[in-house]
C-alpha positions as CSV (number, residue, x, y, z in Angstrom):
1,M,-2.7,-8.4,21.1
2,T,0.6,-8.0,22.9
3,A,3.0,-5.1,22.3
4,T,5.6,-7.8,21.5
5,D,3.6,-9.1,18.6
6,I,3.2,-5.7,17.1
7,E,6.9,-5.0,17.7
8,Q,7.8,-8.1,15.7
9,V,5.8,-6.9,12.8
10,L,7.3,-3.4,13.0
11,T,10.8,-4.9,13.2
12,R,10.2,-6.8,10.0
13,I,9.1,-3.5,8.3
14,R,12.0,-1.6,9.8
15,A,14.4,-4.1,8.3
16,Q,13.3,-3.0,4.8
17,M,13.9,0.7,5.5
18,D,16.9,3.0,5.9
19,L,15.5,6.3,6.8
20,D,16.7,9.0,9.1
21,S,15.7,8.2,12.7
22,E,13.0,10.9,13.1
23,T,11.3,10.0,9.8
24,E,11.5,6.2,10.6
25,H,10.1,6.8,14.1
26,E,7.1,8.8,12.7
27,V,6.4,6.3,9.9
28,L,6.6,3.3,12.3
29,E,4.3,5.0,14.8
30,E,1.7,5.6,12.1
31,I,2.0,1.9,11.0
32,R,1.6,0.8,14.6
33,S,-1.6,2.8,14.9
34,H,-3.0,1.2,11.6
35,L,-1.9,-2.3,12.7
36,E,-3.6,-1.9,16.1
37,E,-6.8,-0.7,14.6
38,A,-6.8,-3.5,12.0
39,V,-6.2,-6.2,14.6
40,A,-9.0,-4.8,16.8
41,E,-11.3,-4.9,13.8
42,A,-10.3,-8.5,13.0
43,Q,-10.9,-9.5,16.6
44,A,-14.3,-7.9,16.6
45,Q,-15.1,-10.1,13.6
46,G,-14.3,-13.2,15.7
47,L,-10.6,-13.9,15.1
48,D,-8.4,-14.6,18.1
49,E,-5.5,-12.4,18.8
50,A,-2.8,-14.5,17.0
51,A,-5.0,-15.1,13.9
52,A,-6.0,-11.4,13.8
53,L,-2.3,-10.3,13.8
54,T,-1.4,-12.9,11.2
55,E,-4.2,-11.9,8.9
56,V,-3.4,-8.2,9.3
57,A,0.3,-8.7,8.7
58,A,-0.4,-10.6,5.5
59,R,-2.9,-8.0,4.3
60,F,-0.4,-5.2,4.9
61,G,2.3,-7.1,3.1
62,V,4.9,-6.5,5.8
63,E,8.1,-6.8,3.7
64,E,6.6,-5.0,0.7
65,V,5.3,-2.1,2.7
66,G,8.7,-1.5,4.2
67,V,10.3,-1.3,0.7
68,E,7.5,1.0,-0.5
69,L,7.8,3.3,2.5
70,Q,11.6,3.5,2.0
71,Q,11.0,4.6,-1.5
72,V,8.4,7.2,-0.6
73,H,10.2,8.6,2.5
74,A,13.8,8.4,1.5
75,G,15.4,11.9,1.7
76,W,12.6,13.4,3.8
77,G,14.9,14.3,6.6
78,T,17.2,16.0,4.1
79,A,14.4,17.9,2.5
80,D,13.2,19.1,5.9
81,A,16.6,20.3,6.7
82,V,16.9,22.2,3.4
83,I,13.5,23.8,3.8
84,A,14.3,24.9,7.4
85,A,17.5,26.5,6.3
């Protein structure tokens, strides 16, 4: 699996989100980790790199997951700032 392939999936997810940069970075790094693990598992089951990434992206529901993450994490940066104050 190339970094470019994962980046393309993350770009599709990022397009559905409008979070503050720190929250977005944290969320996308967490997703990257899950994607890499899932692709490695799919490859261990015999799929080639491209097929594994395609299956994982479909299973994750790339566009849907971005929208859901936006709804869950919207305002987190603001809440953190209020708590810290």
